[in-house]
N, C-alpha and C positions, 0 to 999 in steps of 0.2 A: 700535307699528307699525300696519299697516293693519287687522289683526285686532282690536286693541284699540280703534281708532277705530270699527270696525263695531259692536262690542259696546256701546260708549258710545252710538252713534247709535241702535241698536235699543232700548236701555234708555230713551233720551230720547223716542223715538217712542211707546213704550208708556206712559210717564208723560203725554205729551201727550194720548194717547187717553183716559187715565183722567180727565184734567182736563176735556176736552171733554164726556165723559160726565157728569162732575160738574156741569157747567153745566145739566144737565136740571132741577136744583133750581129754576132760574129759571122753569121752566114752572109750578111751584107758585105762585111769586110772581105771575106773569101771571094765573093763574086767580083768585088772591086779589083782585086789583084788578078783574078782569072780573066775577066771580061772587059775591064777598063771602066773608066769613069762614066762615059756617055751612056753606055748600055745599062749600067746599074742605076743611073739617075732615072732613066725611062721606066725600068722595071719597078724600082722602088716607088716612083711616082704613081704608077698604076696600082700598086699594092696600097698606098696611102688613100687613094680614091675609093678603093674597095672597102678598106677598113673604115673609112669615114662613113660610107653608106651603111655599113653594119652597125656602127655606133649610133647613127641617127635612128635607124630602125629600132635598135635596142632601147634607146632612151624614150622613144615615142610609144612603143608597144610593150606593156608590162609582161605579156606572155613570152615575147621574144627575149626580153631581158632575163626572165626566170629560166628559160631553156638554156641560154648561153652561160649563165652563172652555174647551172648544174653541169653542163657539158665540160666546162673547163675545171671541174673538180675542186672548186673553192679556192683557187689560187689568187683570186681577186681580193683586194682590200675592201672592207665594209664601205668606205667612202666612195669606191668606184661603182657601187650599185646604182648610184644616181648621177654619175658624171662620167665624162669620157675616160676610158681606161688608159693606163700607162703605155700599152702597146702602141696606141695611136701617136702619143707624144714622142715615144722612143723612135718610131719610124720617121717622124718629121725631123727630129734632131739629127738622125743619121743622114737623111737626105740633105739637110742644110750644110752639114759638115762636109759631105762629099762635094756638094756644089761649090762651096766657098774655098775649100782647101784641098780639093782632089788632085791638084798639081804637086802636092807635098805628101807622098805616100807614107813617110815615117810619122808625120803629124797625124794623118788620118788613122793610121794603125794604132798609135798610142791613144788617141781620143776614144776609139772604139774599145780598146782594152780597158780604159778607165771605166767606161760605161758598163761593160759586161762583167769585169772582174773586180775592180776597185769598189764600185757601189755595192756589189754582192758581198764582198769581204766585210765592209762596214756593217751591213745589216746582220749578217750571220754571226760574226764575232761579237758584235754588240749584244745580240740576243743571248748568246751562249755564255759569255763571261763578263759582260759589261757591268761594272760595279761603280765606277767613278762617273757620275752623270753631270752634265752641264746643259744649260738651256741657251739656245740662240734664237732670240725673237719668238719665243713660244714653242720652239721645236726642241724636244729633249733628245740629246745624243749622249753617247758614252765615249770616254777617253780611249778605251780599248778598241772600240769600233773605228774611231777616227784614225788611231795608230795603224790598225790593220789596213785601212783604206790607203793611207800614205805609203806604207811599205809595199803593198801589192802594186800600187800605181808606179812606184819607183822602179820596181823590178820589171813591170810591164813596159815602161818607157825605155829602159835599157834594151829589153828584148826587141822593141820596135825599131831600134837603131838610133835613138837619141843619144847625145853625149851626156856626160855626167851632170853638167850645169842645166841643160834642158830637162833632163829627167827629174832633177830635184824641183825645178820650177813647175813642171807639169804635175808632179805628184802633189805639191803644195796647193796648186790651183784646183785640182780635182777634189782634194780633201775639203777645201774651203767651199766649193760649189755644193758638195754633198751635204754640208752642214747648213748652208744658207737657205732661208725660207723664200725661195724664188716663186714667182707667179706661175700658174698653170700646172707645171710638173717638172721636177728636177731632171727627169730623163730627157726632156727637150733641151735643157740648157747645158747639161754637163758636157756632152761631146763638143758642142758648138763653142762654148766659152773656153774650154781647155784647148781646143784646136787653135782658137784665136790667140790665146796666150803663147802657145808654142810657136805659132807662125811669127809672132812679134819678136821672139827672142832667138829665132833660128836664122 
């Protein structure tokens, strides 16, 4: 009924906000191209230390946690109320990608695109039109969401300057990582593992 549609709509709006916020990782990519690898590693490293301190305070002080949950407008997942947020893991994943593969701009660009755009496409399309479900080690995914992730990552890889073979391999890797039940947070592993795969085949 109307109540159910409202709940679904609110849930989708929250996911959309999360994914827009997720696209802030593209700021790191822009700074990498504008400022160079070394400066961005220092700046992003400082941000990670600051974010880590905030996470520690949030998890140790319930009142700080409650304030931050309200301040960010409910874009967090319920599971993040009592554990480190995805922002922290995303930042570490971006730092590691820049540190290990910063001498390969096309690889870094593609990996960041996968993180910001491919992962978002999987979640938003899966929530909107996902009908064909499958389970990967306890994680429920949709065929539609995974297809969207693959297609967006394929286009992103080509836009980043990869050749056709590299773009296909990178898109397949990103889709596999997005589905896999990886420890800690997939935002940590997605750019790093995809960049490693691309570096290996480039």
